KETI-926284 format. One line per 2 residues: their letters; for each residue x, y, z of N, C-alpha, C. Coordinates in Angstrom, 2 decimals. Layout:
N
a = X/Y/Z/X/Y/Z/X/Y/Z  ... .
This chain:
308
my = -135.71/-104.22/90.31/-135.12/-103.59/91.49/-133.81/-102.87/91.11  -132.95/-103.57/90.34/-131.67/-102.96/89.95/-131.88/-101.76/89.05 .
ky = -132.90/-101.84/88.20/-133.22/-100.70/87.33/-133.62/-99.49/88.17  -134.42/-99.75/89.19/-134.87/-98.68/90.08/-133.68/-98.05/90.81 .
ig = -132.79/-98.89/91.35/-131.61/-98.40/92.07/-130.69/-97.62/91.13  -130.53/-98.13/89.91/-129.69/-97.43/88.93/-130.22/-96.05/88.61 .
kr = -131.53/-95.93/88.42/-132.14/-94.63/88.14/-131.91/-93.67/89.30  -132.11/-94.16/90.51/-131.93/-93.31/91.69/-130.48/-92.87/91.84 .
fv = -129.55/-93.77/91.52/-128.13/-93.44/91.64/-127.73/-92.35/90.65  -128.16/-92.48/89.41/-127.86/-91.47/88.39/-128.50/-90.14/88.76 .
ts = -129.73/-90.18/89.23/-130.43/-88.96/89.66/-129.69/-88.28/90.81  -129.17/-89.09/91.72/-128.44/-88.54/92.86/-127.17/-87.82/92.41 .
ll = -126.43/-88.42/91.49/-125.21/-87.79/90.98/-125.53/-86.47/90.26  -126.58/-86.47/89.47/-126.98/-85.25/88.77/-127.40/-84.16/89.75 .
ti = -128.09/-84.55/90.81/-128.53/-83.58/91.81/-127.33/-82.93/92.50  -126.34/-83.76/92.85/-125.13/-83.22/93.49/-124.43/-82.24/92.56 .
wv = -124.31/-82.60/91.29/-123.66/-81.72/90.32/-124.40/-80.40/90.17  -125.73/-80.45/90.11/-126.53/-79.23/89.97/-126.35/-78.32/91.18 .
vi = -126.39/-78.90/92.37/-126.24/-78.11/93.60/-124.87/-77.44/93.64  -123.82/-78.20/93.31/-122.47/-77.63/93.30/-122.37/-76.48/92.29 .
tv = -122.91/-76.69/91.11/-122.84/-75.68/90.05/-123.59/-74.42/90.43  -124.82/-74.58/90.89/-125.63/-73.42/91.27/-124.98/-72.66/92.42 .
tf = -124.48/-73.40/93.42/-123.83/-72.76/94.57/-122.59/-72.00/94.13  -121.82/-72.58/93.24/-120.59/-71.95/92.78/-120.86/-70.59/92.13 .
fl = -121.82/-70.57/91.21/-122.07/-69.32/90.48/-122.83/-68.30/91.33  -123.75/-68.75/92.16/-124.46/-67.81/93.04/-123.50/-67.17/94.04 .
mr = -122.55/-67.95/94.53/-121.59/-67.44/95.49/-120.73/-66.35/94.86  -120.36/-66.57/93.61/-119.55/-65.56/92.92/-120.34/-64.29/92.62 .
lm = -121.67/-64.42/92.56/-122.51/-63.25/92.26/-122.79/-62.41/93.51  -122.46/-62.94/94.69/-122.67/-62.17/95.92/-121.78/-60.93/95.92 .
pg = -122.30/-59.81/96.42/-121.45/-58.61/96.50/-120.31/-58.81/97.48  -119.16/-58.22/97.17/-118.00/-58.35/98.05/-117.21/-59.60/97.75 .
gp = -116.20/-59.83/98.57/-115.34/-60.98/98.39/-114.59/-61.30/99.67  -113.82/-62.38/99.68/-113.14/-62.81/100.91/-112.03/-61.87/101.37 .
fd = -111.58/-60.96/100.52/-110.47/-60.08/100.88/-110.89/-58.62/101.04  -112.20/-58.36/101.03/-112.66/-56.97/101.09/-112.38/-56.30/102.43 .
ge = -112.34/-57.08/103.50/-112.13/-56.49/104.81/-110.67/-56.19/105.12  -109.78/-56.60/104.25/-108.35/-56.41/104.50/-107.83/-55.19/103.72 .
kl = -106.88/-54.50/104.32/-106.25/-53.35/103.66/-105.07/-53.86/102.84  -105.30/-54.02/101.56/-104.29/-54.59/100.68/-103.96/-53.62/99.56 .
tp = -102.71/-53.60/99.17/-102.32/-52.81/98.00/-102.79/-53.55/96.75  -102.99/-52.84/95.67/-103.43/-53.49/94.43/-102.55/-54.66/94.02 .
qi = -101.23/-54.53/94.22/-100.32/-55.61/93.83/-100.51/-56.85/94.69  -100.64/-56.64/96.00/-100.84/-57.77/96.91/-102.17/-58.45/96.62 .
ra = -103.21/-57.64/96.39/-104.52/-58.21/96.07/-104.46/-59.04/94.79  -103.74/-58.52/93.79/-103.62/-59.25/92.53/-102.88/-60.57/92.73 .
ni = -101.86/-60.57/93.57/-101.11/-61.80/93.84/-101.98/-62.84/94.56  -102.77/-62.38/95.53/-103.64/-63.30/96.27/-104.71/-63.88/95.35 .
ea = -105.31/-63.03/94.52/-106.34/-63.51/93.60/-105.75/-64.50/92.59  -104.50/-64.25/92.17/-103.85/-65.18/91.26/-103.59/-66.52/91.94 .
ky = -103.26/-66.49/93.24/-103.01/-67.72/93.98/-104.24/-68.62/94.02  -105.42/-68.02/94.22/-106.66/-68.78/94.31/-107.40/-68.88/92.97 .
gl = -106.79/-68.34/91.90/-107.40/-68.44/90.59/-108.54/-67.49/90.35  -108.70/-66.47/91.21/-109.81/-65.53/91.08/-109.58/-64.51/89.96 .
dk = -108.37/-64.51/89.41/-108.09/-63.58/88.32/-108.49/-64.16/86.96  -108.86/-65.42/86.94/-109.24/-66.08/85.70/-110.74/-65.91/85.43 .
pl = -111.18/-66.13/84.19/-112.62/-66.06/83.88/-113.42/-67.02/84.75  -114.68/-66.69/84.99/-115.51/-67.48/85.89/-115.67/-68.91/85.40 .
sm = -115.81/-69.07/84.09/-115.96/-70.43/83.54/-114.73/-71.27/83.81  -113.54/-70.65/83.69/-112.30/-71.38/83.94/-112.16/-71.71/85.43 .
qy = -112.60/-70.80/86.30/-112.58/-71.08/87.74/-113.45/-72.29/88.06  -114.60/-72.36/87.40/-115.52/-73.48/87.62/-114.89/-74.80/87.18 .
vm = -114.27/-74.81/86.00/-113.63/-76.03/85.49/-112.50/-76.46/86.42  -111.72/-75.49/86.90/-110.61/-75.80/87.82/-111.14/-76.38/89.12 .
ym = -112.21/-75.79/89.65/-112.76/-76.27/90.92/-113.31/-77.69/90.77  -114.06/-77.95/89.70/-114.63/-79.28/89.49/-113.52/-80.31/89.29 .
gn = -112.44/-79.91/88.58/-111.32/-80.83/88.39/-110.66/-81.21/89.71  -110.47/-80.22/90.59/-109.89/-80.50/91.91/-110.85/-81.31/92.78 .
lv = -112.14/-81.03/92.63/-113.14/-81.72/93.45/-113.20/-83.19/93.10  -113.07/-83.52/91.84/-113.07/-84.92/91.42/-111.88/-85.66/92.04 .
kg = -110.78/-84.96/92.24/-109.59/-85.55/92.87/-109.70/-85.60/94.40  -110.79/-85.05/94.94/-110.96/-85.02/96.40/-110.32/-83.83/97.06 .
df = -109.94/-82.83/96.28/-109.29/-81.63/96.81/-110.33/-80.51/96.94  -110.68/-80.16/98.19/-111.65/-79.09/98.43/-111.00/-77.72/98.45 .
ge = -109.69/-77.68/98.40/-108.99/-76.41/98.38/-108.61/-75.91/99.76  -108.07/-74.71/99.78/-107.62/-74.07/101.02/-108.52/-72.89/101.34 .
sm = -108.73/-72.66/102.63/-109.54/-71.52/103.06/-108.93/-70.22/102.56  -109.78/-69.33/102.06/-109.30/-68.04/101.57/-109.17/-67.00/102.68 .
vf = -109.69/-67.30/103.84/-109.64/-66.37/104.98/-108.58/-66.81/105.98  -108.57/-68.11/106.31/-107.60/-68.64/107.26/-106.49/-69.34/106.48 .
kg = -105.38/-68.66/106.33/-104.29/-69.14/105.49/-103.72/-70.46/106.00  -103.48/-71.37/105.07/-102.91/-72.67/105.40/-103.90/-73.65/105.98 .
rq = -105.16/-73.31/106.01/-106.19/-74.17/106.60/-106.94/-74.88/105.48  -106.76/-76.20/105.36/-107.40/-76.97/104.32/-108.89/-77.21/104.66 .
vs = -109.73/-77.10/103.64/-111.18/-77.26/103.86/-111.50/-78.67/104.32  -110.87/-79.67/103.69/-111.15/-81.07/104.05/-110.76/-81.36/105.50 .
et = -109.66/-80.78/105.96/-109.24/-80.98/107.35/-110.23/-80.32/108.31  -110.71/-79.14/107.95/-111.69/-78.45/108.79/-112.97/-79.25/108.92 .
ig = -113.43/-79.79/107.80/-114.65/-80.62/107.83/-114.42/-81.86/108.68  -113.23/-82.48/108.53/-112.92/-83.67/109.30/-112.87/-83.43/110.80 .
ks = -112.44/-82.23/111.20/-112.36/-81.91/112.62/-113.71/-81.47/113.20  -114.52/-80.79/112.40/-115.77/-80.22/112.92/-116.96/-81.19/112.82 .
fp = -116.91/-82.10/111.85/-118.07/-82.99/111.66/-118.33/-83.92/112.85  -117.31/-84.50/113.50/-117.60/-85.38/114.64/-118.46/-84.73/115.72 .
as = -118.24/-83.44/115.99/-119.05/-82.75/117.00/-120.50/-82.68/116.55  -120.72/-82.35/115.28/-122.09/-82.30/114.74/-122.72/-83.69/114.73 .
ae = -121.91/-84.70/114.39/-122.42/-86.07/114.32/-122.85/-86.58/115.70  -122.06/-86.25/116.72/-122.41/-86.68/118.09/-123.77/-86.14/118.51 .
lg = -123.94/-84.84/118.33/-125.23/-84.23/118.67/-126.33/-84.74/117.76  -125.99/-84.93/116.47/-126.99/-85.35/115.50/-127.56/-86.72/115.77 .
ii = -126.70/-87.67/116.10/-127.17/-89.03/116.37/-128.12/-89.04/117.56  -127.75/-88.32/118.61/-128.62/-88.25/119.80/-129.95/-87.58/119.44 .
av = -129.89/-86.48/118.68/-131.10/-85.75/118.31/-132.01/-86.60/117.43  -131.43/-87.38/116.50/-132.24/-88.25/115.64/-132.95/-89.32/116.46 .
li = -132.23/-89.91/117.41/-132.84/-90.93/118.27/-133.96/-90.35/119.11  -133.75/-89.15/119.64/-134.80/-88.49/120.43/-136.03/-88.22/119.55 .
al = -135.80/-87.73/118.33/-136.91/-87.40/117.44/-137.68/-88.66/117.04  -136.97/-89.74/116.71/-137.64/-90.96/116.27/-138.39/-91.66/117.41 .
ig = -137.68/-91.91/118.49/-138.29/-92.64/119.61/-139.41/-91.81/120.24  -139.10/-90.55/120.54/-140.10/-89.69/121.17/-141.29/-89.44/120.25 .
gi = -141.03/-89.20/118.96/-142.12/-88.93/118.02/-143.05/-90.11/117.84  -142.48/-91.31/117.71/-143.30/-92.51/117.52/-144.12/-92.80/118.78 .
ll = -143.51/-92.67/119.95/-144.24/-92.94/121.20/-145.36/-91.93/121.42  -145.06/-90.66/121.24/-146.08/-89.63/121.44/-147.18/-89.73/120.38 .
gt = -146.80/-90.02/119.14/-147.80/-90.17/118.08/-148.71/-91.35/118.32  -148.14/-92.44/118.81/-148.95/-93.63/119.14/-149.91/-93.33/120.29 .
la = -149.41/-92.65/121.31/-150.26/-92.28/122.44/-151.41/-91.40/121.98  -151.12/-90.40/121.14/-152.16/-89.50/120.66/-153.20/-90.23/119.82 .
al = -152.75/-91.18/119.00/-153.68/-91.93/118.14/-154.59/-92.84/118.97  -154.01/-93.49/119.97/-154.82/-94.39/120.81/-155.78/-93.63/121.71 .
kn = -155.43/-92.38/122.04/-156.30/-91.54/122.87/-156.97/-90.45/122.01  -157.26/-90.79/120.78/-157.79/-89.82/119.82/-159.06/-89.12/120.34 .
gr = -159.00/-87.78/120.36/-160.15/-86.99/120.79/-160.18/-86.72/122.28  -159.32/-87.37/123.07/-159.29/-87.16/124.51/-158.14/-86.22/124.89 .
wp = -158.05/-85.89/126.18/-157.10/-84.86/126.60/-155.63/-85.20/126.30  -155.18/-86.47/126.41/-153.77/-86.73/126.03/-153.50/-86.38/124.57 .
dr = -154.47/-86.68/123.72/-154.31/-86.37/122.29/-154.23/-84.86/122.09  -155.09/-84.11/122.76/-155.08/-82.65/122.60/-153.78/-82.03/123.10 .
vv = -153.25/-82.55/124.21/-152.00/-82.02/124.76/-150.84/-82.30/123.81  -150.76/-83.53/123.30/-149.68/-83.90/122.39/-149.73/-83.07/121.11 .
vf = -150.92/-82.91/120.54/-151.07/-82.13/119.31/-150.70/-80.67/119.55  -151.10/-80.13/120.69/-150.79/-78.73/121.00/-149.28/-78.52/121.13 .
va = -148.61/-79.40/121.87/-147.17/-79.28/122.07/-146.43/-79.48/120.74  -146.88/-80.44/119.95/-146.24/-80.71/118.65/-146.38/-79.51/117.72 .
tl = -147.56/-78.93/117.68/-147.79/-77.75/116.84/-146.94/-76.58/117.30  -146.82/-76.42/118.61/-146.03/-75.32/119.17/-144.55/-75.47/118.81 .
ci = -144.04/-76.69/118.92/-142.62/-76.92/118.64/-142.29/-76.77/117.15  -143.25/-77.09/116.28/-143.02/-76.94/114.85/-142.94/-75.47/114.46 .
ti = -143.79/-74.66/115.09/-143.87/-73.24/114.70/-142.71/-72.41/115.28  -142.07/-72.89/116.33/-140.98/-72.13/116.95/-139.65/-72.61/116.37 .
ps = -138.83/-71.73/115.81/-137.53/-72.14/115.25/-136.62/-72.74/116.32  -135.70/-73.61/115.88/-134.81/-74.29/116.83/-133.91/-73.32/117.58 .
fv = -133.48/-72.24/116.91/-132.58/-71.31/117.60/-133.32/-70.52/118.68  -134.64/-70.32/118.49/-135.43/-69.66/119.54/-135.58/-70.60/120.74 .
ig = -135.86/-71.88/120.45/-135.95/-72.87/121.52/-134.61/-72.95/122.27  -133.52/-72.91/121.52/-132.20/-72.95/122.15/-131.96/-71.76/123.05 .
av = -132.34/-70.57/122.56/-132.14/-69.36/123.37/-132.98/-69.40/124.65  -134.20/-69.90/124.54/-135.08/-70.02/125.72/-134.49/-71.01/126.72 .
li = -133.99/-72.14/126.22/-133.39/-73.15/127.09/-132.15/-72.60/127.81  -131.35/-71.84/127.07/-130.15/-71.25/127.69/-130.54/-70.31/128.82 .
yi = -131.58/-69.49/128.58/-132.00/-68.53/129.61/-132.57/-69.24/130.83  -133.46/-70.23/130.59/-134.15/-70.88/131.72/-133.24/-71.85/132.46 .
lg = -132.65/-72.80/131.72/-131.87/-73.86/132.36/-130.41/-73.47/132.61  -129.89/-72.55/131.80/-128.49/-72.20/131.95/-128.22/-70.96/132.76 .
vk = -129.12/-69.96/132.65/-128.90/-68.68/133.33/-129.79/-68.53/134.56  -131.08/-68.77/134.38/-132.03/-68.54/135.46/-131.84/-69.53/136.61 .
ft = -131.80/-70.82/136.30/-131.70/-71.85/137.35/-130.34/-72.53/137.39  -129.46/-72.21/136.46/-128.09/-72.76/136.39/-128.05/-74.28/136.56 .
ll = -128.98/-74.97/135.89/-129.02/-76.42/135.96/-128.05/-77.06/134.96  -127.84/-76.38/133.83/-126.98/-76.90/132.79/-126.04/-75.81/132.30 .
pp = -124.86/-76.18/131.82/-123.95/-75.17/131.26/-124.55/-74.57/129.99  -124.62/-73.24/129.88/-125.27/-72.61/128.73/-124.55/-72.85/127.41 .
tg = -123.24/-72.98/127.43/-122.46/-73.23/126.21/-121.37/-74.23/126.51  -120.67/-74.64/125.47/-119.56/-75.56/125.65/-119.82/-76.90/125.00 .
fg = -118.79/-77.73/124.99/-118.89/-79.04/124.35/-117.86/-79.98/124.96  -118.23/-81.26/125.07/-117.29/-82.24/125.59/-117.84/-83.12/126.70 .
ew = -118.82/-82.61/127.47/-119.43/-83.39/128.53/-120.89/-83.67/128.20  -121.47/-84.68/128.84/-122.84/-85.06/128.52/-123.83/-83.95/128.86 .
kn = -123.52/-83.13/129.88/-124.41/-82.03/130.22/-124.49/-80.99/129.10  -123.41/-80.85/128.36/-123.39/-79.88/127.27/-124.27/-80.31/126.09 .
di = -124.60/-81.62/126.02/-125.36/-82.13/124.87/-126.87/-81.99/125.04  -127.34/-81.80/126.27/-128.78/-81.88/126.54/-129.55/-80.78/125.81 .
mp = -129.20/-79.53/126.05/-129.96/-78.43/125.45/-129.84/-78.37/123.93  -128.62/-78.53/123.34/-128.55/-78.52/121.88/-129.35/-79.65/121.23 .
ci = -129.34/-80.83/121.86/-130.08/-81.96/121.30/-131.58/-81.73/121.36  -132.06/-81.13/122.44/-133.48/-80.80/122.54/-133.86/-79.79/121.47 .
al = -133.03/-78.76/121.31/-133.31/-77.73/120.31/-133.29/-78.30/118.89  -132.32/-79.17/118.60/-132.19/-79.75/117.27/-133.32/-80.73/116.95 .
sa = -133.79/-81.46/117.94/-134.78/-82.52/117.69/-136.22/-82.07/117.84  -136.47/-80.89/118.38/-137.84/-80.47/118.71/-138.76/-80.47/117.49 .
as = -138.35/-79.82/116.41/-139.20/-79.72/115.23/-139.41/-81.09/114.58  -138.34/-81.88/114.47/-138.44/-83.21/113.86/-139.29/-84.13/114.70 .
ls = -139.12/-84.07/116.02/-139.95/-84.89/116.91/-141.43/-84.55/116.75  -141.72/-83.27/116.64/-143.11/-82.84/116.48/-143.69/-83.32/115.16 .
fi = -142.89/-83.23/114.09/-143.36/-83.68/112.78/-143.63/-85.18/112.78  -142.70/-85.96/113.35/-142.89/-87.41/113.41/-144.09/-87.76/114.28 .
tr = -144.29/-87.01/115.36/-145.45/-87.24/116.23/-146.75/-87.07/115.45  -146.87/-85.97/114.73/-148.10/-85.71/113.97/-148.27/-86.71/112.83 .
lt = -147.17/-87.08/112.19/-147.23/-88.05/111.09/-147.65/-89.42/111.59  -147.06/-89.85/112.71/-147.41/-91.15/113.28/-148.86/-91.17/113.73 .
rs = -149.28/-90.12/114.38/-150.68/-90.03/114.86/-151.66/-90.12/113.70  -151.43/-89.32/112.66/-152.35/-89.28/111.52/-152.43/-90.62/110.80 .
kl = -151.25/-91.21/110.54/-151.23/-92.48/109.82/-151.80/-93.61/110.65  -151.50/-93.63/111.94/-151.98/-94.71/112.81/-153.50/-94.66/112.96 .
id = -154.06/-93.46/113.03/-155.52/-93.33/113.12/-156.18/-93.92/111.87  -155.58/-93.66/110.71/-156.14/-94.20/109.45/-156.01/-95.72/109.40 .
vl = -154.85/-96.23/109.84/-154.62/-97.68/109.78/-155.55/-98.42/110.74  -155.80/-97.83/111.90/-156.68/-98.49/112.88/-158.12/-98.63/112.38 .
ks = -158.46/-97.89/111.33/-159.80/-97.98/110.74/-159.85/-98.96/109.56  -158.72/-99.58/109.26/-158.63/-100.48/108.10/-159.38/-101.79/108.36 .
dy = -159.69/-102.46/107.26/-160.44/-103.72/107.35/-159.64/-104.82/108.03  -158.33/-104.87/107.74/-157.54/-105.96/108.32/-157.37/-105.80/109.83 .
ir = -157.49/-104.55/110.32/-157.45/-104.34/111.77/-158.76/-104.85/112.39  -159.87/-104.62/111.71/-161.16/-105.15/112.20/-161.11/-106.68/112.21 .
ta = -160.49/-107.27/111.19/-160.37/-108.73/111.13/-159.52/-109.24/112.30  -158.44/-108.53/112.59/-157.58/-108.92/113.71/-158.33/-108.85/115.03 .
ka = -159.17/-107.83/115.18/-159.98/-107.72/116.40/-160.98/-108.86/116.48  -161.57/-109.22/115.33/-162.56/-110.29/115.31/-161.94/-111.64/115.66 .
kg = -160.64/-111.79/115.36/-159.95/-113.04/115.68/-159.60/-113.14/117.16  -159.80/-112.03/117.88/-159.53/-112.04/119.31/-158.11/-111.71/119.70 .
ls = -157.35/-111.10/118.80/-155.98/-110.71/119.14/-155.98/-109.61/120.19  -154.96/-109.61/121.03/-154.87/-108.59/122.08/-154.64/-107.21/121.47 .
ks = -154.99/-106.17/122.21/-154.85/-104.81/121.72/-153.39/-104.47/121.44  -152.50/-104.90/122.31/-151.08/-104.61/122.11/-150.55/-105.26/120.85 .
ti = -150.99/-106.49/120.57/-150.55/-107.19/119.35/-151.06/-106.47/118.11  -152.30/-106.04/118.15/-152.90/-105.35/117.01/-152.18/-104.03/116.74 .
vf = -151.90/-103.30/117.82/-151.30/-101.97/117.67/-149.85/-102.07/117.24  -149.04/-102.84/117.97/-147.60/-102.83/117.75/-147.13/-103.78/116.64 .
kh = -147.84/-104.88/116.42/-147.40/-105.84/115.41/-148.00/-105.55/114.04  -149.21/-105.03/114.01/-149.90/-104.82/112.74/-150.04/-103.34/112.37 .
al = -150.74/-102.59/113.21/-151.06/-101.20/112.85/-149.84/-100.30/112.82  -149.03/-100.33/113.88/-147.89/-99.42/113.97/-146.85/-99.72/112.91 .
rn = -146.67/-100.98/112.58/-145.66/-101.36/111.57/-145.97/-100.71/110.22  -147.23/-100.75/109.81/-147.61/-100.13/108.54/-147.66/-98.61/108.63 .
sl = -147.86/-98.08/109.83/-147.92/-96.63/110.01/-146.56/-95.98/109.89  -145.50/-96.75/110.09/-144.15/-96.19/110.10/-143.54/-96.06/108.70 .
ip = -144.21/-96.58/107.67/-143.65/-96.52/106.32/-143.38/-95.08/105.88  -144.30/-94.12/106.06/-143.99/-92.74/105.66/-142.83/-92.13/106.44 .
iv = -142.64/-92.58/107.67/-141.57/-92.02/108.50/-140.21/-92.42/107.94  -140.12/-93.62/107.34/-138.87/-94.07/106.75/-138.40/-93.09/105.68 .
ty = -139.35/-92.58/104.89/-139.01/-91.60/103.85/-138.43/-90.34/104.46  -138.92/-89.97/105.62/-138.48/-88.73/106.28/-137.15/-88.89/107.00 .
vg = -136.78/-90.13/107.34/-135.58/-90.37/108.13/-134.31/-89.96/107.39  -134.26/-90.19/106.08/-133.06/-89.87/105.31/-132.68/-88.40/105.37 .
pl = -133.54/-87.50/104.87/-133.25/-86.07/104.96/-133.07/-85.58/106.40  -133.86/-86.15/107.32/-133.75/-85.76/108.73/-132.36/-86.07/109.27 .
ta = -131.88/-87.29/109.01/-130.56/-87.69/109.51/-129.45/-86.82/108.93  -129.50/-86.59/107.62/-128.47/-85.75/106.98/-128.50/-84.34/107.53 .
si = -129.70/-83.80/107.69/-129.84/-82.42/108.16/-129.30/-82.26/109.58  -129.66/-83.18/110.47/-129.25/-83.06/111.87/-127.78/-83.43/112.05 .
lt = -127.31/-84.44/111.30/-125.90/-84.85/111.45/-124.94/-83.75/111.04  -125.31/-82.99/110.01/-124.43/-81.91/109.58/-124.58/-80.69/110.47 .
gg = -125.52/-80.74/111.39/-125.61/-79.68/112.38/-126.64/-78.62/112.08  -127.32/-78.15/113.11/-128.18/-77.00/112.95/-127.28/-75.77/112.90 .
fv = -127.22/-75.13/111.74/-126.24/-74.07/111.53/-126.28/-73.00/112.63  -127.47/-72.46/112.85/-127.59/-71.38/113.83/-127.54/-71.94/115.25 .
te = -128.11/-73.12/115.44/-128.14/-73.73/116.78/-126.73/-73.96/117.31  -125.85/-74.47/116.46/-124.46/-74.69/116.90/-123.77/-73.38/117.23 .
ki = -124.11/-72.34/116.49/-123.51/-71.03/116.76/-123.96/-70.52/118.12  -125.23/-70.71/118.45/-125.78/-70.23/119.73/-125.10/-70.93/120.91 .
fa = -124.92/-72.26/120.80/-124.35/-73.03/121.90/-122.82/-73.11/121.84  -122.21/-72.37/120.92/-120.75/-72.34/120.77/-120.17/-73.74/120.62 .
ip = -120.78/-74.53/119.74/-120.32/-75.89/119.48/-119.41/-75.88/118.26  -118.22/-76.43/118.36/-117.28/-76.42/117.23/-117.64/-77.45/116.16 .
gl = -118.83/-77.31/115.61/-119.31/-78.27/114.63/-119.34/-77.72/113.22  -119.90/-78.50/112.32/-119.94/-78.13/110.90/-120.86/-76.94/110.66 .
gn = -121.94/-76.86/111.42/-122.84/-75.72/111.27/-122.16/-74.41/111.60  -121.34/-74.41/112.63/-120.60/-73.21/113.01/-119.65/-72.79/111.90 .
ef = -119.01/-73.76/111.27/-118.09/-73.46/110.16/-118.84/-72.88/108.97  -120.03/-73.38/108.72/-120.82/-72.88/107.59/-121.21/-71.42/107.81 .
vq = -121.72/-71.11/109.00/-122.11/-69.74/109.30/-120.92/-68.80/109.19  -119.78/-69.24/109.71/-118.57/-68.43/109.67/-118.09/-68.21/108.24 .
sv = -118.21/-69.23/107.40/-117.77/-69.09/106.00/-118.67/-68.14/105.22  -119.96/-68.13/105.54/-120.87/-67.18/104.89/-120.54/-65.75/105.32 .
tn = -120.31/-65.57/106.60/-119.99/-64.24/107.13/-118.69/-63.70/106.53  -117.71/-64.58/106.39/-116.40/-64.18/105.88/-116.31/-64.19/104.35 .
rd = -117.37/-64.68/103.70/-117.36/-64.87/102.25/-116.17/-65.74/101.83  -115.95/-66.77/102.60/-114.86/-67.69/102.33/-115.33/-68.70/101.28 .
ys = -115.04/-68.42/100.01/-115.56/-69.22/98.91/-115.23/-70.71/99.05  -113.98/-71.02/99.33/-113.55/-72.42/99.42/-114.27/-73.16/100.53 .
ml = -114.32/-72.55/101.72/-114.96/-73.20/102.86/-116.46/-73.35/102.64  -117.08/-72.32/102.12/-118.53/-72.36/101.87/-118.88/-73.44/100.87 .
lg = -118.12/-73.52/99.79/-118.38/-74.55/98.78/-118.11/-75.94/99.34  -117.03/-76.09/100.10/-116.69/-77.39/100.66/-117.76/-77.92/101.60 .
vt = -118.24/-77.06/102.50/-119.29/-77.48/103.44/-120.58/-77.78/102.69  -120.90/-76.97/101.67/-122.12/-77.20/100.89/-122.06/-78.53/100.15 .
vf = -120.91/-78.81/99.54/-120.73/-80.09/98.83/-120.86/-81.25/99.81  -120.25/-81.13/100.97/-120.32/-82.20/101.97/-121.75/-82.41/102.45 .
yc = -122.44/-81.31/102.74/-123.82/-81.40/103.20/-124.71/-82.00/102.12  -124.55/-81.54/100.88/-125.36/-82.04/99.78/-125.14/-83.53/99.57 .
tm = -123.88/-83.96/99.62/-123.56/-85.37/99.43/-124.17/-86.22/100.54  -124.09/-85.74/101.77/-124.70/-86.45/102.89/-126.20/-86.59/102.69 .
li = -126.85/-85.48/102.31/-128.30/-85.49/102.12/-128.70/-86.46/101.02  -128.01/-86.41/99.89/-128.33/-87.29/98.77/-128.05/-88.75/99.12 .
ff = -126.96/-89.00/99.85/-126.63/-90.37/100.24/-127.72/-90.98/101.11  -128.16/-90.25/102.13/-129.18/-90.79/103.01/-130.52/-90.94/102.30 .
tf = -130.81/-90.01/101.39/-132.04/-90.14/100.61/-131.99/-91.37/99.71  -130.84/-91.59/99.09/-130.64/-92.76/98.24/-130.76/-94.04/99.06 .
fv = -130.17/-94.04/100.25/-130.25/-95.21/101.13/-131.69/-95.50/101.53  -132.45/-94.45/101.82/-133.85/-94.62/102.20/-134.66/-95.14/101.02 .
di = -134.35/-94.69/99.81/-135.04/-95.20/98.62/-134.87/-96.71/98.49  -133.65/-97.20/98.75/-133.40/-98.63/98.68/-134.13/-99.35/99.81 .
ly = -134.08/-98.76/101.00/-134.76/-99.36/102.16/-136.27/-99.41/101.94  -136.78/-98.40/101.24/-138.22/-98.33/100.98/-138.68/-99.50/100.11 .
il = -137.80/-99.95/99.20/-138.15/-101.08/98.35/-138.36/-102.33/99.19  -137.49/-102.50/100.20/-137.59/-103.68/101.06/-138.84/-103.64/101.93 .
id = -139.23/-102.42/102.34/-140.40/-102.28/103.21/-141.70/-102.37/102.43  -141.72/-101.69/101.26/-142.94/-101.62/100.46/-142.66/-102.18/99.06 .
pr = -142.95/-103.45/98.81/-142.66/-104.06/97.50/-143.43/-103.43/96.35  -144.47/-102.64/96.63/-145.24/-102.00/95.56/-144.38/-101.04/94.75 .
ik = -143.28/-100.54/95.35/-142.37/-99.65/94.63/-141.79/-100.34/93.40  -141.45/-101.62/93.55/-140.91/-102.36/92.42/-141.93/-102.43/91.29 .
lq = -143.19/-102.71/91.65/-144.24/-102.83/90.65/-144.46/-101.50/89.93  -144.48/-100.40/90.68/-144.68/-99.09/90.08/-143.53/-98.75/89.15 .
da = -142.30/-99.12/89.54/-141.14/-98.84/88.70/-141.20/-99.66/87.42  -141.63/-100.91/87.55/-141.72/-101.76/86.38/-142.77/-101.25/85.38 .
ea = -143.89/-100.75/85.91/-144.93/-100.22/85.06/-144.49/-98.93/84.37  -143.64/-98.13/85.11/-143.15/-96.88/84.53/-142.20/-97.16/83.37 .
């Protein structure tokens, strides 16, 4: 078990390093720069570039950035003077986290319930309706769902505020938009796995013993059907917690996704790298956590690791 965890931990650190490195060099290869929109004299431009180390060779810039990153210094925004990247992340992440936690709960609870309903009613009209809605939500991007919700619930019928943040009414539409695709995926995954499990021999044995249908479904079949969903929960949680980049922009939510979109638009190297590093670390952390949790749920992982 410890060998397995150690391998996953080292792999996680390497993955974070690769993402940071690739992002750093790709960002520098983008046309333009953070100061292109400003009317600056050559001398002022040279002074600003010297301040942020942009006048040095690219390899030296990379070494300097990694050295500061190890110390926990994400740097200062190149567009908004005096604005530290770490402070911006600290202020914007709670808004994304609030919406993310609600969206994850909606996706998990709603997906498992709908998937179970579809599996138990396999081939009948409830199953067809659930599969149709799930397929529709997967194919439609979250920002399109958000725009439709704003028009119908916010503009047409004025049931909910179209934008804003801070009250529970402001969370409803963004959470629906953020959770729709994940809820649909979990629904289809639960349905497919539960249908297969219900055909297993041990389920037939449970029926032969006279166990009630609810006991068979919820204590035996559904428990084993949820194992693949655990693998999906890690990336799902990291993705939603850090915010739907475009979705937050649509609903004018002061979250991490909004900061990321703004940093790309402004070519703010420091902010873009800082948000990317934070997002990558979150994603790897939750994936690593799920890997450990998977060992506890499915002991066969230990055996496979030992054989490897």
